[in-house]
KELUM-342999 format. One line per field, with one value per residue (C-alpha): x, y, z; residue in three letters. Coordinates in Angstrom, 2 decimals, decimal comma. Layout:
BEGIN
xx: [X/...]
yy: [Y/...]
zz: [Z/...]
vovex: [ALA/...]
This chain:
BEGIN
xx: [-2,93/-5,81/-6,01/-4,11/-4,56/-6,93/-8,09/-9,29/-13,18/-14,27/-14,32/-12,03/-9,33/-9,20/-5,94/-4,59/-6,21/-4,94/-1,27/-1,38/-2,74/0,22/2,63/1,18/1,29/5,10/5,92/4,56/6,96/9,79/9,89/10,17/13,76/14,53/10,71/10,73/7,57/9,05/11,25/8,31/8,08/9,13/12,23/13,66/13,08/13,60/15,51/12,13/10,06/6,59/7,87/8,49/4,97/3,88/5,29/4,21/0,61/0,65/1,58/-0,99/-3,85/-3,12/-3,04/-6,54/-8,13/-6,86/-6,38/-10,09/-10,80/-8,72/-10,01/-13,75/-13,51/-10,48/-6,62/-7,69/-9,84/-7,40/-4,88/-6,94/-7,68/-4,07/-3,30/-6,06/-4,68/-1,25/-2,45/-4,22/-0,98/1,19/-1,11/-1,34/2,67/3,31/0,70/2,38/5,69/4,62/3,07/5,92/8,56/6,46/5,88/9,76/10,59/8,48/9,41/12,85/12,35/10,10/12,28/15,70/16,63/18,19/19,49/16,15/16,63/19,74/18,37/15,28/16,79/14,82/18,15/18,68/14,98/15,24/18,29/17,28/13,13/12,30/15,17/14,01/10,29/10,69/12,70/10,14/7,47/9,84/10,24/13,68/13,77/12,21/12,50/13,42/10,75/8,69/10,71/7,77/5,04/7,21/8,15/4,53/3,88/6,45/5,40/1,53/2,21/4,19/2,30/-0,04/2,30/3,25/-0,18/-1,09/1,37/0,80/-2,77/-1,73/1,86/2,30/5,17/7,09/6,26/7,72/10,83/11,40/10,98/13,67/15,71/15,74/16,32/19,62/20,71/19,71/22,11/24,93/25,32/24,25/21,37/19,02/17,39/19,07/17,81/18,28/20,51/22,88/22,72/19,82/16,50/16,64/13,96/16,04/12,97/14,97/15,12/12,21/9,68/10,53/8,22/5,89/5,63/5,72/2,65/1,20/2,11/1,00/-2,91/-3,26/-2,74/0,99/-0,44/-2,90/-0,04/2,53/-0,10/1,32/4,78/4,38/1,56/3,92/5,31/9,00/8,42/6,62/9,44/12,23/10,31/10,25/13,89/14,90/12,78/14,61/17,86/16,67/15,44/18,88/20,96/19,00/19,01/22,89/23,38/21,92/23,29/26,98/27,02/25,24/26,97/30,43/29,17/28,38/31,01/32,02/31,48/27,92/27,25/28,75/26,65/23,89/24,85/24,45/20,78/20,78/17,39/17,83/18,88/16,47/18,89/17,93/17,40/15,02/12,51/13,18/11,97/8,70/8,05/8,73/6,50/3,84/4,18/4,00/1,14/-1,23/-0,79/-2,29/-4,78/-7,21/-8,87/-12,23/-10,84/-13,23/-10,16/-10,47/-13,92/-12,35/-12,93/-9,49/-8,02/-10,81/-8,77/-5,85/-8,14/-9,81/-6,38/-5,33/-8,72/-7,81/-4,23/-3,41/-5,18/-3,70/-0,07/-0,01/-1,10/1,10/3,93/3,11/2,42/5,84/7,65/5,18/6,26/9,85/9,72/7,54/10,38/13,36/11,46/11,01/14,95/13,76/11,35/10,52/6,98/6,64/7,92/5,12/2,43/3,06/3,41/0,23/-1,62/-0,53/-1,85/-4,85/-5,13/-4,48/-7,34/-9,59/-8,64/-9,26/-13,01/-13,67/-12,80/-15,06/-17,95/-17,55/-17,42/-20,69/-22,23/-21,60/-22,96/-20,01/-19,64/-16,42/-16,52/-16,58/-13,15/-10,25/-8,93/-5,25/-5,11/-1,74/-1,02]
yy: [-21,27/-19,02/-15,24/-13,93/-9,96/-7,19/-4,86/-1,24/-0,27/0,40/3,79/6,55/7,71/11,28/11,97/9,58/11,95/15,36/14,22/13,05/16,21/17,84/15,68/16,71/20,52/20,02/17,84/20,94/23,21/21,19/20,73/24,23/25,18/28,87/28,60/30,53/28,80/25,84/26,79/25,83/21,99/19,53/18,41/21,41/20,68/16,82/13,69/12,50/14,26/14,38/11,21/8,92/10,14/9,21/5,62/5,05/5,98/4,09/0,73/1,30/2,07/-0,83/-3,23/-1,53/-1,93/-4,83/-6,73/-6,84/-7,74/-10,87/-11,68/-11,19/-12,32/-14,37/-13,87/-13,55/-10,93/-8,83/-9,49/-8,21/-5,14/-4,64/-5,07/-2,53/-0,14/-0,22/-0,03/3,17/4,76/3,11/4,68/8,21/8,28/7,93/10,63/13,01/12,09/13,09/16,55/16,94/16,55/18,36/21,31/21,49/21,24/24,01/25,92/25,38/26,50/29,24/31,04/30,11/28,18/25,11/24,39/23,21/20,22/18,96/20,23/17,91/15,23/15,66/16,53/12,92/12,13/14,90/13,19/9,60/9,77/6,30/4,83/6,66/6,48/2,42/3,23/5,20/2,24/0,15/2,64/3,09/6,45/9,50/13,27/14,92/14,96/12,01/9,09/8,67/7,19/4,63/3,39/3,18/1,19/-1,19/-1,70/-2,24/-4,29/-6,31/-6,67/-9,36/-12,32/-10,46/-9,20/-13,10/-13,78/-10,53/-11,19/-14,67/-14,12/-10,07/-10,04/-12,42/-10,53/-7,25/-9,08/-10,18/-6,47/-5,63/-8,14/-7,16/-3,71/-4,48/-6,78/-3,89/-1,45/-3,94/-4,94/-1,75/-3,11/-0,91/-0,79/0,61/3,84/5,15/6,57/5,82/5,73/3,84/4,78/7,71/5,94/2,34/0,27/-2,59/0,09/2,12/-1,19/-1,11/1,89/0,89/-2,61/-0,90/0,91/-2,61/-4,03/-1,40/-1,32/-5,27/-4,99/-3,81/-0,90/-2,81/-5,33/-2,15/0,14/-0,55/0,16/3,62/4,72/4,86/8,26/7,33/6,23/9,73/11,44/9,84/10,47/14,17/13,81/12,23/15,02/17,78/15,97/15,94/19,20/20,80/18,07/19,35/22,85/22,75/21,15/24,49/26,89/27,11/29,14/26,47/23,62/25,01/24,85/20,83/18,07/17,58/13,61/14,30/16,07/13,43/11,04/12,97/14,67/14,14/12,95/9,38/9,49/6,97/4,29/5,46/6,15/4,36/7,53/8,86/5,76/6,32/10,05/8,98/6,87/9,46/11,81/8,99/8,48/12,42/12,92/10,12/10,87/14,27/13,68/10,85/9,39/10,78/14,33/17,11/18,98/17,10/18,30/21,95/24,10/25,27/22,09/20,47/21,55/19,39/16,77/17,08/17,17/14,00/12,19/13,10/12,11/10,84/13,91/16,14/14,88/14,56/18,15/19,48/17,76/20,05/23,07/23,10/22,98/26,18/28,07/27,23/28,93/31,89/32,56/32,23/34,86/37,33/36,33/34,83/37,33/37,13/37,90/36,05/33,13/33,71/34,29/31,13/28,95/30,33/29,79/26,60/25,25/27,03/25,11/21,98/22,51/23,50/20,36/18,40/19,68/19,24/15,68/15,37/17,02/15,11/11,53/12,83/13,89/9,94/8,64/7,46/8,88/10,03/7,07/4,90/5,81/3,95/4,71/4,14/7,69/8,00/4,41]
zz: [7,39/9,13/8,54/11,47/11,66/12,81/10,31/11,34/11,13/7,50/6,69/5,91/8,46/7,78/9,22/6,39/3,89/5,85/5,99/2,44/1,34/3,49/1,46/-1,83/-1,04/0,24/-2,99/-5,43/-3,43/-2,99/-6,74/-7,71/-7,62/-5,79/-4,35/-1,05/0,34/0,34/3,52/5,51/4,25/6,69/4,61/6,32/9,64/10,42/8,49/6,93/4,16/2,30/0,50/3,03/4,41/1,09/0,81/4,70/4,56/0,92/2,42/5,34/2,63/0,65/3,21/4,69/1,17/-0,50/2,48/3,55/-0,14/0,10/3,30/2,11/-1,59/-2,04/-3,41/-6,75/-6,30/-4,47/-7,14/-9,83/-7,85/-7,13/-10,79/-11,59/-9,29/-10,09/-14,19/-13,40/-11,64/-14,84/-17,50/-14,95/-14,72/-18,84/-19,32/-17,11/-18,36/-22,08/-20,69/-18,55/-21,52/-24,30/-21,68/-21,06/-24,39/-25,49/-22,58/-23,46/-26,99/-26,75/-23,93/-25,22/-22,16/-23,09/-19,56/-18,51/-21,07/-18,91/-15,18/-16,02/-17,62/-20,99/-22,95/-23,31/-24,36/-27,41/-28,61/-28,50/-28,28/-29,57/-27,30/-23,80/-24,87/-24,69/-21,42/-20,25/-20,64/-18,27/-15,72/-16,66/-17,94/-15,71/-15,86/-12,61/-9,99/-11,92/-9,48/-7,13/-9,33/-10,37/-7,06/-5,86/-9,37/-8,90/-5,12/-5,66/-8,67/-6,62/-3,47/-3,89/-2,73/0,40/1,27/1,04/3,53/5,42/6,09/7,98/9,57/9,50/11,98/9,69/6,75/8,42/9,44/5,74/4,64/7,13/5,76/2,11/3,49/5,38/2,29/-0,17/1,72/2,48/-0,91/-2,72/-4,53/-6,99/-10,44/-13,24/-14,68/-18,11/-19,38/-16,54/-12,84/-10,69/-9,20/-7,00/-4,63/-4,39/-4,33/-1,92/0,51/0,37/0,24/4,26/4,98/2,42/4,58/7,95/7,12/5,79/9,04/11,17/9,13/9,95/13,54/14,31/15,79/18,37/18,88/19,86/21,78/25,20/24,28/22,10/24,69/27,48/28,24/28,21/24,28/23,79/25,08/23,51/20,55/21,22/22,18/18,54/16,93/18,53/17,48/14,13/13,67/15,10/12,49/9,67/10,66/11,23/7,89/6,36/8,71/8,95/11,98/14,04/12,59/13,95/16,91/16,93/16,87/13,39/13,87/14,59/11,78/9,54/10,73/9,46/6,46/3,68/4,38/2,55/0,58/-2,23/-0,01/2,89/6,08/9,25/10,82/8,17/9,25/13,06/12,35/10,59/13,40/15,85/14,22/13,85/17,71/18,52/16,20/16,87/20,44/20,16/17,04/17,22/14,56/15,73/16,60/15,65/14,72/11,21/10,67/10,49/7,71/7,73/7,07/4,54/1,47/2,74/3,58/0,27/-1,76/0,23/-0,71/-4,39/-3,98/-7,59/-9,85/-7,39/-7,13/-11,03/-11,85/-9,04/-10,85/-14,13/-12,01/-10,23/-13,68/-14,71/-11,21/-12,07/-15,54/-13,87/-11,26/-13,58/-15,89/-13,32/-12,46/-8,69/-7,80/-3,92/-4,68/-7,91/-5,63/-3,32/-6,24/-8,27/-4,85/-3,74/-7,21/-7,61/-4,00/-5,16/-8,24/-6,74/-4,47/-7,20/-9,04/-5,75/-5,30/-9,00/-8,85/-5,69/-7,58/-10,69/-8,82/-7,55/-10,85/-11,79/-8,96/-6,94/-3,32/-2,13/0,46/-2,45/-4,30/-3,18/0,05/-1,31/-2,75/-4,64/-4,09]
vovex: [MET/ARG/VAL/CYS/ILE/ASP/LEU/PRO/LEU/ALA/GLY/ARG/ASP/LEU/ARG/LEU/ASP/LEU/PHE/ARG/GLY/LEU/ALA/ASN/TRP/ALA/ILE/PHE/LEU/ASP/HIS/ILE/PRO/HIS/GLU/VAL/LEU/ASN/SER/ILE/THR/THR/LYS/ASN/TYR/GLY/PHE/SER/ASP/ALA/ALA/ASP/LEU/PHE/VAL/PHE/ILE/SER/GLY/TYR/THR/ALA/ALA/PHE/VAL/PHE/GLY/ARG/VAL/MET/ILE/GLU/ARG/GLY/TYR/VAL/ALA/ALA/MET/SER/ARG/LEU/ALA/MET/ARG/ALA/SER/GLU/LEU/TYR/ILE/ALA/HIS/ILE/ILE/VAL/VAL/ALA/ILE/TYR/ILE/ALA/LEU/ILE/ALA/TRP/ALA/SER/ARG/ALA/PHE/HIS/ASP/PRO/ASP/ASP/LEU/ASN/GLN/PHE/ASN/VAL/ALA/VAL/PHE/MET/SER/LYS/PRO/LEU/SER/GLU/PHE/ILE/GLN/ALA/LEU/VAL/LEU/ARG/TYR/LYS/PRO/VAL/ASN/LEU/ASP/VAL/LEU/PRO/LEU/TYR/ILE/LEU/LEU/LEU/GLY/THR/PHE/ALA/PRO/ALA/LEU/TRP/LEU/MET/VAL/ARG/LYS/PRO/THR/LEU/THR/LEU/VAL/CYS/SER/MET/ALA/VAL/TYR/LEU/ALA/GLY/ARG/HIS/PHE/GLY/TRP/ASN/LEU/PRO/ALA/SER/PRO/SER/GLY/PHE/TRP/TYR/PHE/ASN/PRO/PHE/ALA/TRP/GLN/LEU/LEU/PHE/PHE/LEU/GLY/ALA/TRP/ILE/ALA/VAL/GLY/GLY/ALA/GLN/ALA/ILE/GLN/TRP/ILE/ILE/ARG/THR/ARG/THR/VAL/PHE/TRP/LEU/ALA/ILE/ALA/TYR/LEU/VAL/LEU/ALA/PHE/VAL/MET/THR/THR/ALA/SER/HIS/ALA/PRO/ASP/LEU/GLY/ASN/LEU/LEU/PRO/HIS/TRP/ILE/LEU/GLU/SER/PHE/ASN/PRO/ASN/ASP/LYS/THR/ASN/LEU/ALA/PRO/TYR/ARG/VAL/VAL/HIS/LEU/ILE/ALA/LEU/ALA/ILE/VAL/VAL/THR/ARG/PHE/LEU/SER/ALA/ASP/SER/PRO/VAL/LEU/GLN/SER/ARG/LEU/LEU/ALA/PRO/LEU/ILE/LYS/CYS/GLY/GLN/ASN/SER/LEU/GLN/VAL/PHE/CYS/ILE/GLY/ILE/ILE/LEU/SER/PHE/CYS/ALA/HIS/VAL/ALA/ILE/GLU/MET/SER/LEU/ASN/SER/PHE/TRP/VAL/GLN/ILE/PHE/VAL/GLY/SER/ILE/GLY/ILE/LEU/LEU/MET/ASN/ALA/SER/ALA/TYR/TYR/TRP/THR/TRP/SER/GLN/LYS/ARG/THR/GLY/MET/HIS/PRO/SER/GLN/VAL/PRO/LEU/GLY/GLY/ILE/ALA]
């Protein structure tokens, strides 16, 4: 079976770094309860949010980077690189879980606030530390806000066989992914979580965004250019984004919601994130169509100094993401201690983003000191 894909030219697409950086900022703000700045994040204006964007970009970069390795060096080399990257993510996840639990336990004791243990799903760990630590090692136990990395670890760790097929039959691979998505939603497939329940990001559903991104990377974008570049598709995408904005706004504003037929609101509310509702997928596709129409890969806008911090965060996504998780809880504690002060919310949100940017620049500087140019760092970012 011969290779049948059309990979993009080697090199970084700064648009991926830009939107990965935006997603990092949004995830940090969205993870802080009672944070006024998270009112500006994308989840408030449409069906999809930063998590959807992360998974989609992760699939694109995984296929782009490891697909090239598979073509040039063979299946074993690509499988080895994928396993190594998944191992890095796994180690990072376990370290963050340990720090996160220790931080929440310390804050709960220091500030006499036992509610945090329950709010962040740490109480069960404190009651059965050995048992739940083992569950954390097999990705079944996850404190609140630490659901994203396990999904990426699972997707990357199982990607090698699918990538072998994708570089030969990309459309067939995407069709298989769609079949798994539809079957998972129909039959209620999901993975168990500890101590009860299921994964917040159902991997049987969320794999669709990952494989959609991968399919785009291996030639899907070129294959459908003649469709997505038409005026009709562009205006349909705009119309859908407007619909998503109205429906999402109406779900948060009762006065607006009362003006709309009840059956329309019920179709989109509550927004099914766990099982990746189809309208979330369509929303992300519509966003991609509109954004790529106005922002090309060689756009001079991407060289702007104003966007440099976001791009830098996207280029060091794993490190920035992990730091953002820790900072989000620190910000939560500060806001609680201030009794939800508006100015404290502004301050901790801004400081957190500044610290994330600082960590990204430091990581780039440290890579240069060790002789590794940023272009040599894996393009997969958090994935």
